[in-house]
MIKE-386124 format. One record per residue: residue number from 1; residue in one letter; y, z, x of N, C-alpha, C in turn. Coordinates in steps of 0.1 Angstrom, whole numbers, plus 5000, padded with zeros to 4 digits. Example, Ala and Ser with C-alpha at 12.3 -4.5 7.8 and 13.67 -1.06 7.14 Angstrom:
2
> 1 | a | 4943 | 5078 | 5132 | 4955 | 5078 | 5123 | 4967 | 5078 | 5132
> 2 | s | 4978 | 5071 | 5128 | 4989 | 5071 | 5137 | 5000 | 5079 | 5129
END
This chain:
211
> 1 | m | 4966 | 5058 | 4794 | 4972 | 5049 | 4794 | 4963 | 5039 | 4802
> 2 | a | 4959 | 5027 | 4798 | 4948 | 5018 | 4805 | 4961 | 5011 | 4817
> 3 | a | 4953 | 5006 | 4828 | 4960 | 5002 | 4838 | 4964 | 4984 | 4832
> 4 | p | 4975 | 4982 | 4840 | 4978 | 4968 | 4837 | 4969 | 4956 | 4843
> 5 | q | 4969 | 4947 | 4837 | 4960 | 4936 | 4843 | 4970 | 4928 | 4855
> 6 | r | 4983 | 4927 | 4852 | 4991 | 4919 | 4863 | 5002 | 4930 | 4864
> 7 | v | 5007 | 4929 | 4878 | 5018 | 4936 | 4882 | 5025 | 4927 | 4890
> 8 | k | 5040 | 4925 | 4891 | 5045 | 4920 | 4900 | 5058 | 4927 | 4905
> 9 | l | 5060 | 4932 | 4918 | 5069 | 4941 | 4925 | 5073 | 4933 | 4934
> 10 | t | 5089 | 4936 | 4937 | 5095 | 4930 | 4946 | 5108 | 4940 | 4953
> 11 | y | 5106 | 4941 | 4966 | 5111 | 4953 | 4973 | 5125 | 4947 | 4982
> 12 | e | 5137 | 4956 | 4985 | 5144 | 4951 | 4996 | 5138 | 4962 | 5007
> 13 | a | 5135 | 4956 | 5019 | 5133 | 4965 | 5030 | 5144 | 4968 | 5040
> 14 | t | 5146 | 4978 | 5044 | 5156 | 4981 | 5054 | 5151 | 4990 | 5067
> 15 | r | 5157 | 4985 | 5077 | 5156 | 4994 | 5091 | 5169 | 5000 | 5096
> 16 | n | 5165 | 5013 | 5093 | 5178 | 5022 | 5096 | 5192 | 5019 | 5088
> 17 | g | 5187 | 5015 | 5075 | 5197 | 5012 | 5063 | 5203 | 4999 | 5066
> 18 | q | 5198 | 4989 | 5075 | 5201 | 4975 | 5074 | 5192 | 4967 | 5070
> 19 | p | 5195 | 4959 | 5058 | 5182 | 4950 | 5050 | 5175 | 4940 | 5062
> 20 | f | 5164 | 4940 | 5061 | 5157 | 4930 | 5070 | 5145 | 4923 | 5066
> 21 | a | 5142 | 4924 | 5053 | 5131 | 4916 | 5051 | 5132 | 4918 | 5033
> 22 | t | 5125 | 4911 | 5027 | 5120 | 4910 | 5011 | 5103 | 4912 | 5012
> 23 | v | 5101 | 4918 | 5001 | 5085 | 4922 | 5000 | 5083 | 4918 | 4986
> 24 | n | 5071 | 4910 | 4986 | 5068 | 4906 | 4972 | 5056 | 4908 | 4971
> 25 | e | 5050 | 4917 | 4960 | 5037 | 4921 | 4958 | 5031 | 4917 | 4945
> 26 | t | 5018 | 4914 | 4942 | 5013 | 4909 | 4931 | 4999 | 4915 | 4932
> 27 | y | 4998 | 4922 | 4921 | 4983 | 4926 | 4915 | 4978 | 4922 | 4906
> 28 | r | 4965 | 4916 | 4906 | 4958 | 4907 | 4894 | 4944 | 4913 | 4890
> 29 | q | 4940 | 4916 | 4879 | 4929 | 4918 | 4877 | 4924 | 4908 | 4865
> 30 | e | 4912 | 4903 | 4871 | 4902 | 4892 | 4861 | 4891 | 4900 | 4860
> 31 | g | 4887 | 4900 | 4849 | 4873 | 4909 | 4846 | 4874 | 4923 | 4851
> 32 | s | 4862 | 4925 | 4862 | 4861 | 4935 | 4869 | 4866 | 4934 | 4884
> 33 | r | 4872 | 4923 | 4888 | 4876 | 4920 | 4899 | 4894 | 4922 | 4901
> 34 | y | 4895 | 4925 | 4912 | 4910 | 4925 | 4913 | 4914 | 4918 | 4930
> 35 | r | 4928 | 4916 | 4929 | 4931 | 4910 | 4941 | 4945 | 4913 | 4942
> 36 | i | 4950 | 4921 | 4954 | 4965 | 4923 | 4954 | 4968 | 4916 | 4970
> 37 | e | 4981 | 4909 | 4967 | 4987 | 4903 | 4978 | 5003 | 4908 | 4980
> 38 | s | 5004 | 4910 | 4994 | 5019 | 4913 | 4999 | 5021 | 4906 | 5007
> 39 | v | 5035 | 4901 | 5006 | 5043 | 4892 | 5015 | 5055 | 4896 | 5019
> 40 | t | 5056 | 4900 | 5034 | 5070 | 4902 | 5037 | 5078 | 4891 | 5044
> 41 | k | 5088 | 4887 | 5039 | 5095 | 4877 | 5045 | 5108 | 4883 | 5050
> 42 | g | 5111 | 4880 | 5066 | 5123 | 4885 | 5070 | 5135 | 4877 | 5066
> 43 | i | 5146 | 4883 | 5068 | 5158 | 4876 | 5064 | 5166 | 4875 | 5077
> 44 | g | 5176 | 4866 | 5080 | 5182 | 4865 | 5089 | 5174 | 4861 | 5105
> 45 | v | 5178 | 4871 | 5117 | 5170 | 4869 | 5126 | 5157 | 4872 | 5125
> 46 | y | 5153 | 4881 | 5116 | 5139 | 4887 | 5114 | 5129 | 4874 | 5109
> 47 | a | 5134 | 4866 | 5100 | 5127 | 4854 | 5095 | 5120 | 4847 | 5107
> 48 | l | 5125 | 4848 | 5120 | 5117 | 4843 | 5132 | 5104 | 4849 | 5133
> 49 | f | 5101 | 4860 | 5131 | 5085 | 4866 | 5130 | 5079 | 4860 | 5122
> 50 | g | 5080 | 4854 | 5112 | 5070 | 4851 | 5102 | 5066 | 4860 | 5094
> 51 | e | 5061 | 4852 | 5084 | 5056 | 4862 | 5070 | 5045 | 4872 | 5075
> 52 | r | 5046 | 4887 | 5069 | 5035 | 4897 | 5071 | 5028 | 4894 | 5058
> 53 | r | 5017 | 4890 | 5060 | 5007 | 4889 | 5045 | 4995 | 4899 | 5048
> 54 | l | 4994 | 4906 | 5034 | 4982 | 4917 | 5032 | 4977 | 4911 | 5019
> 55 | t | 4964 | 4912 | 5020 | 4954 | 4909 | 5009 | 4943 | 4920 | 5010
> 56 | s | 4942 | 4923 | 4996 | 4928 | 4933 | 4994 | 4921 | 4928 | 4980
> 57 | e | 4906 | 4925 | 4981 | 4901 | 4922 | 4970 | 4891 | 4932 | 4968
> 58 | g | 4885 | 4934 | 4956 | 4873 | 4941 | 4954 | 4870 | 4944 | 4939
> 59 | e | 4863 | 4954 | 4934 | 4860 | 4956 | 4920 | 4866 | 4967 | 4916
> 60 | v | 4869 | 4968 | 4904 | 4876 | 4977 | 4896 | 4863 | 4984 | 4887
> 61 | t | 4864 | 4997 | 4890 | 4853 | 5003 | 4884 | 4860 | 5017 | 4875
> 62 | a | 4851 | 5028 | 4872 | 4855 | 5038 | 4862 | 4862 | 5045 | 4870
> 63 | q | 4861 | 5045 | 4883 | 4869 | 5055 | 4893 | 4882 | 5047 | 4898
> 64 | g | 4886 | 5035 | 4895 | 4897 | 5028 | 4899 | 4889 | 5015 | 4907
> 65 | l | 4899 | 5015 | 4920 | 4897 | 5004 | 4926 | 4887 | 5009 | 4938
> 66 | k | 4878 | 4997 | 4939 | 4870 | 4998 | 4951 | 4868 | 4987 | 4960
> 67 | p | 4876 | 4987 | 4971 | 4878 | 4974 | 4979 | 4867 | 4969 | 4984
> 68 | e | 4866 | 4955 | 4990 | 4854 | 4951 | 4996 | 4859 | 4945 | 5006
> 69 | h | 4871 | 4936 | 5008 | 4878 | 4926 | 5016 | 4892 | 4931 | 5019
> 70 | f | 4900 | 4935 | 5030 | 4911 | 4936 | 5034 | 4915 | 4926 | 5045
> 71 | e | 4927 | 4920 | 5046 | 4932 | 4912 | 5057 | 4946 | 4914 | 5058
> 72 | l | 4951 | 4914 | 5070 | 4966 | 4915 | 5074 | 4969 | 4905 | 5086
> 73 | h | 4977 | 4897 | 5081 | 4984 | 4886 | 5093 | 5000 | 4888 | 5093
> 74 | q | 5003 | 4885 | 5109 | 5016 | 4882 | 5108 | 5019 | 4872 | 5116
> 75 | g | 5027 | 4863 | 5110 | 5031 | 4848 | 5112 | 5019 | 4841 | 5116
> 76 | d | 5020 | 4834 | 5127 | 5008 | 4824 | 5129 | 5001 | 4831 | 5143
> 77 | n | 5004 | 4843 | 5146 | 4996 | 4851 | 5159 | 4986 | 4855 | 5153
> 78 | e | 4972 | 4847 | 5155 | 4961 | 4853 | 5152 | 4956 | 4865 | 5160
> 79 | k | 4961 | 4866 | 5169 | 4956 | 4880 | 5180 | 4964 | 4894 | 5168
> 80 | r | 4972 | 4892 | 5162 | 4976 | 4905 | 5154 | 4969 | 4905 | 5139
> 81 | s | 4961 | 4896 | 5138 | 4955 | 4897 | 5123 | 4942 | 4906 | 5123
> 82 | l | 4940 | 4910 | 5112 | 4933 | 4924 | 5109 | 4921 | 4918 | 5100
> 83 | y | 4907 | 4920 | 5100 | 4897 | 4919 | 5090 | 4891 | 4930 | 5088
> 84 | t | 4889 | 4935 | 5076 | 4882 | 4947 | 5073 | 4874 | 4943 | 5060
> 85 | d | 4860 | 4945 | 5063 | 4849 | 4946 | 5051 | 4843 | 4960 | 5051
> 86 | f | 4845 | 4962 | 5036 | 4840 | 4975 | 5029 | 4822 | 4973 | 5027
> 87 | d | 4813 | 4977 | 5035 | 4800 | 4976 | 5033 | 4795 | 4988 | 5029
> 88 | w | 4795 | 4990 | 5012 | 4792 | 4999 | 5006 | 4778 | 5003 | 5003
> 89 | a | 4770 | 4990 | 5004 | 4756 | 4992 | 5004 | 4748 | 5001 | 5014
> 90 | n | 4756 | 4998 | 5030 | 4751 | 5005 | 5038 | 4759 | 5014 | 5044
> 91 | n | 4771 | 5022 | 5037 | 4784 | 5029 | 5041 | 4791 | 5026 | 5052
> 92 | l | 4794 | 5013 | 5056 | 4799 | 5010 | 5070 | 4812 | 5005 | 5066
> 93 | l | 4824 | 5009 | 5075 | 4835 | 5000 | 5074 | 4837 | 4994 | 5084
> 94 | k | 4837 | 4982 | 5084 | 4836 | 4972 | 5094 | 4851 | 4964 | 5098
> 95 | m | 4857 | 4968 | 5109 | 4870 | 4965 | 5111 | 4871 | 4955 | 5123
> 96 | k | 4875 | 4945 | 5120 | 4876 | 4934 | 5132 | 4892 | 4932 | 5139
> 97 | v | 4895 | 4937 | 5148 | 4908 | 4938 | 5157 | 4904 | 4929 | 5169
> 98 | k | 4914 | 4919 | 5171 | 4912 | 4909 | 5183 | 4902 | 4904 | 5185
> 99 | g | 4894 | 4901 | 5173 | 4878 | 4894 | 5179 | 4868 | 4906 | 5179
> 100 | k | 4871 | 4917 | 5180 | 4861 | 4929 | 5183 | 4860 | 4938 | 5171
> 101 | l | 4846 | 4939 | 5168 | 4840 | 4945 | 5155 | 4840 | 4961 | 5158
> 102 | n | 4844 | 4968 | 5150 | 4845 | 4983 | 5152 | 4841 | 4987 | 5138
> 103 | s | 4826 | 4994 | 5138 | 4821 | 4999 | 5128 | 4822 | 5013 | 5125
> 104 | v | 4825 | 5022 | 5114 | 4826 | 5033 | 5113 | 4822 | 5039 | 5100
> 105 | p | 4816 | 5050 | 5100 | 4809 | 5054 | 5085 | 4820 | 5052 | 5074
> 106 | l | 4816 | 5046 | 5061 | 4825 | 5045 | 5050 | 4826 | 5056 | 5041
> 107 | v | 4838 | 5063 | 5041 | 4839 | 5074 | 5031 | 4842 | 5073 | 5017
> 108 | a | 4835 | 5078 | 5008 | 4836 | 5077 | 4994 | 4850 | 5076 | 4990
> 109 | g | 4856 | 5067 | 4983 | 4868 | 5066 | 4976 | 4875 | 5060 | 4987
> 110 | a | 4874 | 5056 | 4997 | 4882 | 5049 | 5008 | 4890 | 5038 | 5003
> 111 | q | 4901 | 5038 | 5005 | 4912 | 5024 | 5004 | 4915 | 5019 | 5014
> 112 | d | 4923 | 5006 | 5012 | 4929 | 5000 | 5024 | 4947 | 5004 | 5021
> 113 | i | 4953 | 4997 | 5030 | 4969 | 5003 | 5031 | 4974 | 4992 | 5017
> 114 | s | 4969 | 4982 | 5013 | 4971 | 4976 | 5002 | 4968 | 4985 | 4991
> 115 | s | 4958 | 4987 | 4987 | 4951 | 4991 | 4973 | 4956 | 5005 | 4971
> 116 | f | 4960 | 5015 | 4983 | 4962 | 5027 | 4979 | 4969 | 5032 | 4969
> 117 | v | 4980 | 5024 | 4971 | 4991 | 5026 | 4961 | 4990 | 5024 | 4947
> 118 | y | 4981 | 5011 | 4946 | 4979 | 5007 | 4934 | 4965 | 5016 | 4926
> 119 | q | 4958 | 5022 | 4933 | 4949 | 5032 | 4928 | 4955 | 5042 | 4922
> 120 | f | 4966 | 5046 | 4924 | 4975 | 5055 | 4915 | 4975 | 5052 | 4900
> 121 | m | 4973 | 5039 | 4898 | 4974 | 5034 | 4884 | 4960 | 5039 | 4876
> 122 | f | 4953 | 5043 | 4881 | 4939 | 5047 | 4875 | 4936 | 5060 | 4880
> 123 | v | 4941 | 5068 | 4890 | 4939 | 5079 | 4891 | 4952 | 5086 | 4897
> 124 | a | 4961 | 5092 | 4890 | 4974 | 5097 | 4892 | 4973 | 5108 | 4901
> 125 | p | 4980 | 5111 | 4911 | 4981 | 5124 | 4916 | 4984 | 5135 | 4911
> 126 | s | 4978 | 5143 | 4913 | 4979 | 5158 | 4905 | 4977 | 5169 | 4912
> 127 | g | 4983 | 5182 | 4908 | 4981 | 5193 | 4915 | 4992 | 5194 | 4926
> 128 | s | 4991 | 5197 | 4935 | 5000 | 5202 | 4943 | 4999 | 5194 | 4959
> 129 | e | 4987 | 5186 | 4959 | 4986 | 5180 | 4971 | 4974 | 5170 | 4970
> 130 | l | 4976 | 5159 | 4980 | 4964 | 5147 | 4976 | 4959 | 5143 | 4989
> 131 | i | 4947 | 5141 | 4991 | 4941 | 5139 | 5004 | 4932 | 5124 | 5000
> 132 | l | 4934 | 5115 | 5008 | 4929 | 5099 | 5005 | 4925 | 5094 | 5020
> 133 | p | 4913 | 5090 | 5019 | 4909 | 5081 | 5031 | 4913 | 5068 | 5030
> 134 | v | 4921 | 5064 | 5041 | 4926 | 5051 | 5038 | 4925 | 5042 | 5052
> 135 | t | 4920 | 5029 | 5051 | 4921 | 5020 | 5064 | 4932 | 5014 | 5068
> 136 | t | 4936 | 5011 | 5078 | 4948 | 5005 | 5083 | 4946 | 4991 | 5088
> 137 | g | 4933 | 4990 | 5088 | 4929 | 4978 | 5096 | 4920 | 4979 | 5109
> 138 | k | 4927 | 4990 | 5117 | 4924 | 4991 | 5127 | 4914 | 5004 | 5129
> 139 | k | 4917 | 5014 | 5121 | 4909 | 5025 | 5121 | 4909 | 5032 | 5104
> 140 | l | 4903 | 5041 | 5103 | 4900 | 5051 | 5090 | 4910 | 5062 | 5094
> 141 | r | 4917 | 5065 | 5084 | 4927 | 5077 | 5084 | 4926 | 5085 | 5073
> 142 | t | 4930 | 5098 | 5071 | 4929 | 5107 | 5060 | 4944 | 5109 | 5057
> 143 | y | 4949 | 5103 | 5047 | 4964 | 5106 | 5044 | 4965 | 5118 | 5034
> 144 | h | 4972 | 5129 | 5039 | 4974 | 5141 | 5034 | 4989 | 5143 | 5026
> 145 | y | 4990 | 5144 | 5016 | 5005 | 5147 | 5011 | 5005 | 5158 | 5002
> 146 | h | 5017 | 5162 | 5005 | 5022 | 5173 | 4994 | 5029 | 5165 | 4982
> 147 | i | 5025 | 5171 | 4970 | 5031 | 5166 | 4960 | 5046 | 5175 | 4953
> 148 | d | 5055 | 5172 | 4960 | 5067 | 5181 | 4959 | 5074 | 5179 | 4947
> 149 | a | 5077 | 5171 | 4938 | 5082 | 5170 | 4926 | 5075 | 5160 | 4915
> 150 | k | 5076 | 5161 | 4904 | 5068 | 5152 | 4894 | 5078 | 5146 | 4884
> 151 | d | 5092 | 5151 | 4883 | 5100 | 5145 | 4872 | 5117 | 5143 | 4880
> 152 | e | 5116 | 5139 | 4895 | 5128 | 5135 | 4898 | 5133 | 5120 | 4892
> 153 | l | 5146 | 5121 | 4890 | 5155 | 5111 | 4884 | 5157 | 5100 | 4896
> 154 | m | 5153 | 5086 | 4897 | 5159 | 5079 | 4911 | 5165 | 5066 | 4904
> 155 | e | 5175 | 5062 | 4908 | 5182 | 5048 | 4903 | 5180 | 5037 | 4915
> 156 | v | 5173 | 5027 | 4914 | 5172 | 5016 | 4922 | 5177 | 5003 | 4915
> 157 | g | 5176 | 4993 | 4925 | 5179 | 4980 | 4918 | 5173 | 4976 | 4907
> 158 | a | 5159 | 4980 | 4905 | 5152 | 4976 | 4891 | 5153 | 4985 | 4882
> 159 | g | 5159 | 4993 | 4882 | 5165 | 5006 | 4872 | 5164 | 5016 | 4876
> 160 | k | 5163 | 5028 | 4865 | 5165 | 5042 | 4867 | 5150 | 5048 | 4863
> 161 | f | 5144 | 5054 | 4871 | 5130 | 5057 | 4870 | 5128 | 5073 | 4872
> 162 | k | 5119 | 5079 | 4864 | 5113 | 5093 | 4866 | 5102 | 5092 | 4877
> 163 | v | 5105 | 5100 | 4888 | 5095 | 5098 | 4898 | 5088 | 5110 | 4906
> 164 | m | 5076 | 5108 | 4906 | 5072 | 5121 | 4915 | 5070 | 5118 | 4930
> 165 | h | 5074 | 5125 | 4938 | 5076 | 5125 | 4953 | 5065 | 5134 | 4960
> 166 | l | 5058 | 5123 | 4968 | 5047 | 5126 | 4978 | 5051 | 5128 | 4992
> 167 | s | 5051 | 5138 | 4997 | 5056 | 5139 | 5013 | 5044 | 5141 | 5021
> 168 | e | 5044 | 5134 | 5033 | 5033 | 5138 | 5045 | 5031 | 5153 | 5045
> 169 | a | 5021 | 5157 | 5047 | 5016 | 5170 | 5049 | 5014 | 5170 | 5067
> 170 | v | 5011 | 5160 | 5071 | 5006 | 5157 | 5085 | 5016 | 5144 | 5091
> 171 | q | 5025 | 5145 | 5098 | 5032 | 5132 | 5102 | 5025 | 5123 | 5112
> 172 | d | 5022 | 5113 | 5111 | 5017 | 5105 | 5119 | 5020 | 5089 | 5117
> 173 | e | 5017 | 5078 | 5127 | 5024 | 5067 | 5128 | 5022 | 5059 | 5118
> 174 | d | 5010 | 5061 | 5111 | 5009 | 5050 | 5099 | 5010 | 5059 | 5085
> 175 | g | 5017 | 5069 | 5084 | 5021 | 5074 | 5071 | 5031 | 5070 | 5065
> 176 | k | 5034 | 5073 | 5054 | 5044 | 5067 | 5044 | 5047 | 5078 | 5033
> 177 | e | 5060 | 5081 | 5031 | 5063 | 5089 | 5021 | 5066 | 5081 | 5007
> 178 | l | 5064 | 5089 | 4997 | 5063 | 5078 | 4985 | 5070 | 5086 | 4973
> 179 | w | 5075 | 5074 | 4967 | 5081 | 5079 | 4952 | 5076 | 5072 | 4943
> 180 | l | 5068 | 5078 | 4933 | 5060 | 5070 | 4925 | 5067 | 5070 | 4908
> 181 | a | 5064 | 5060 | 4901 | 5072 | 5059 | 4889 | 5064 | 5065 | 4879
> 182 | v | 5066 | 5079 | 4875 | 5055 | 5083 | 4866 | 5053 | 5078 | 4852
> 183 | e | 5064 | 5070 | 4848 | 5062 | 5064 | 4834 | 5058 | 5047 | 4832
> 184 | h | 5057 | 5043 | 4849 | 5053 | 5030 | 4849 | 5040 | 5029 | 4860
> 185 | h | 5029 | 5037 | 4852 | 5017 | 5036 | 4860 | 5015 | 5041 | 4875
> 186 | h | 5026 | 5049 | 4876 | 5026 | 5054 | 4890 | 5026 | 5043 | 4902
> 187 | l | 5036 | 5033 | 4899 | 5037 | 5024 | 4909 | 5050 | 5027 | 4918
> 188 | p | 5050 | 5023 | 4930 | 5056 | 5028 | 4938 | 5071 | 5022 | 4936
> 189 | v | 5083 | 5032 | 4937 | 5095 | 5027 | 4934 | 5103 | 5026 | 4948
> 190 | k | 5099 | 5035 | 4959 | 5105 | 5037 | 4969 | 5093 | 5040 | 4980
> 191 | l | 5094 | 5035 | 4993 | 5084 | 5040 | 5002 | 5093 | 5041 | 5015
> 192 | r | 5091 | 5050 | 5025 | 5097 | 5054 | 5037 | 5086 | 5054 | 5046
> 193 | m | 5087 | 5051 | 5060 | 5082 | 5053 | 5072 | 5086 | 5051 | 5082
> 194 | i | 5085 | 5057 | 5095 | 5087 | 5056 | 5108 | 5079 | 5047 | 5115
> 195 | d | 5086 | 5036 | 5122 | 5076 | 5026 | 5130 | 5075 | 5031 | 5142
> 196 | d | 5067 | 5023 | 5151 | 5063 | 5029 | 5163 | 5071 | 5028 | 5173
> 197 | k | 5086 | 5024 | 5168 | 5099 | 5024 | 5176 | 5107 | 5035 | 5172
> 198 | g | 5105 | 5044 | 5162 | 5112 | 5055 | 5159 | 5124 | 5049 | 5146
> 199 | s | 5122 | 5039 | 5140 | 5130 | 5035 | 5134 | 5127 | 5039 | 5120
> 200 | k | 5135 | 5041 | 5109 | 5134 | 5046 | 5096 | 5134 | 5031 | 5090
> 201 | i | 5121 | 5034 | 5083 | 5118 | 5016 | 5074 | 5116 | 5021 | 5059
> 202 | e | 5125 | 5017 | 5050 | 5124 | 5018 | 5038 | 5122 | 5006 | 5029
> 203 | q | 5115 | 5010 | 5018 | 5112 | 4996 | 5007 | 5117 | 5003 | 4994
> 204 | v | 5126 | 4994 | 4987 | 5132 | 5000 | 4975 | 5129 | 4989 | 4966
> 205 | l | 5126 | 4994 | 4953 | 5119 | 4984 | 4943 | 5134 | 4975 | 4936
> 206 | t | 5135 | 4963 | 4938 | 5143 | 4956 | 4933 | 5141 | 4946 | 4918
> 207 | h | 5127 | 4949 | 4914 | 5123 | 4941 | 4905 | 5108 | 4944 | 4901
> 208 | i | 5105 | 4947 | 4889 | 5092 | 4950 | 4882 | 5089 | 4943 | 4871
> 209 | h | 5074 | 4938 | 4872 | 5072 | 4931 | 4860 | 5058 | 4938 | 4858
> 210 | i | 5054 | 4941 | 4846 | 5040 | 4945 | 4841 | 5034 | 4939 | 4829
> 211 | e | 5021 | 4935 | 4830 | 5013 | 4930 | 4820 | 5001 | 4938 | 4815
END
């Protein structure tokens, strides 16, 4: 099944079961180029922290997404902004954090934290485990997942989905547990992570639009 040209996803985000934000994501492909944008808007007192905005841009290849540039911004605080360039010609990942540039070797197939879940539209997880190099904008990590189930049923605000469950083989501070919609291009129905304060953060799909 060909990957979609346009995707719009909306999630409700909760912290320890209490709603705190809405996440709106868009994926667009124009020719051989793609752009992903994710905007998190806090509700209630969390709105005071400003929007969290992530963007990923790059090329769509026979192997799926090949990121070229990634940015993360938190409100108006430029010190918390992250800028990442994928220099594929020289095999370097260039990450700018607080104005300082850190370059590390670029691993084949590397993704950023926005693009990696949309890469599943092109290369669906298979077998019993998944290993994927992903940059957070601060470092290059290796995400290692167990594929625990491939046809669970999950009902959320956006509807009922058959999902594939990916659990972390190694717990770390940047990791995410994922439930992917098997019959909807393996887009994420639910994501779960533990933040740096030990709180359980969940994103649950409330709206999906695919073209």
